[in-house]
C-alpha positions as CSV (number, residue, x, y, z in Angstrom):
1,X,4.0,-8.9,-42.9
2,X,2.6,-11.7,-45.1
3,X,0.1,-14.2,-43.8
4,X,1.0,-17.8,-43.7
5,X,-1.5,-19.6,-46.1
6,X,-1.4,-22.8,-44.1
7,X,-2.6,-21.1,-40.9
8,X,-6.2,-20.0,-40.6
9,X,-6.9,-16.6,-38.9
10,X,-9.1,-18.2,-36.3
11,X,-8.8,-21.7,-34.8
12,X,-12.1,-23.5,-34.6
13,X,-12.3,-26.2,-32.0
14,X,-13.7,-29.6,-32.8
15,X,-16.2,-31.3,-30.5
16,X,-13.5,-33.2,-28.6
17,X,-11.6,-30.0,-27.9
18,X,-14.7,-28.1,-26.9
19,X,-15.6,-30.9,-24.5
20,X,-12.1,-30.9,-23.0
21,X,-12.2,-27.1,-22.4
22,X,-15.7,-27.5,-20.7
23,X,-14.4,-30.3,-18.5
24,X,-11.4,-28.3,-17.5
25,X,-13.4,-25.2,-16.7
26,X,-16.0,-27.1,-14.6
27,X,-13.3,-29.0,-12.7
28,X,-11.3,-25.8,-12.0
29,X,-14.5,-24.1,-10.8
30,X,-15.5,-27.0,-8.5
31,X,-12.0,-27.1,-7.0
32,X,-12.0,-23.4,-6.3
33,X,-15.7,-23.4,-5.1
34,X,-15.3,-26.3,-2.6
35,X,-12.1,-25.0,-1.0
36,X,-12.7,-24.1,2.6
37,X,-12.2,-20.5,3.8
38,X,-9.0,-20.1,5.8
39,X,-9.5,-19.5,9.5
40,X,-8.8,-15.9,10.5
41,X,-8.5,-14.8,6.9
42,X,-11.1,-13.0,4.8
43,X,-14.0,-15.5,4.3
44,X,-14.6,-14.3,0.8
45,X,-11.1,-14.9,-0.5
46,X,-12.2,-17.7,-2.7
47,X,-12.3,-16.4,-6.2
48,X,-13.8,-18.3,-9.1
49,X,-15.3,-17.5,-12.4
50,X,-18.8,-16.2,-12.0
51,X,-19.6,-17.0,-15.7
52,X,-18.8,-20.7,-15.1
53,X,-20.8,-20.6,-11.9
54,X,-23.9,-19.3,-13.8
55,X,-23.4,-22.0,-16.5
56,X,-23.0,-24.8,-13.9
57,X,-26.1,-23.7,-12.1
58,X,-28.1,-23.8,-15.3
59,X,-26.8,-27.3,-16.4
60,X,-28.9,-30.3,-16.2
61,X,-27.6,-32.6,-13.4
62,X,-26.9,-35.4,-15.9
63,X,-24.7,-33.1,-18.0
64,X,-22.8,-31.8,-14.9
65,X,-22.2,-35.4,-13.7
66,X,-21.0,-36.4,-17.2
67,X,-18.5,-33.5,-17.2
68,X,-17.2,-34.2,-13.7
69,X,-16.8,-38.0,-14.4
70,X,-15.2,-37.5,-17.8
71,X,-12.0,-39.4,-17.0
72,X,-13.8,-42.5,-15.5
73,X,-14.8,-43.8,-18.9
């Protein structure tokens, strides 16, 4: 199978695309994290990405606020 010369082997994201991915990951994490546990159901049924949790906890407050308010510009 011949490789397509117009297509690179690996896509490298530009700054805007990386920012959009970060915003999406943080928003998804916050939505999953803030969801209330269902009454009478397993209290630990809320699953979220532990890697994103670790990253969010290490972020500076200003950076986190900037990611969460990205669409308000």
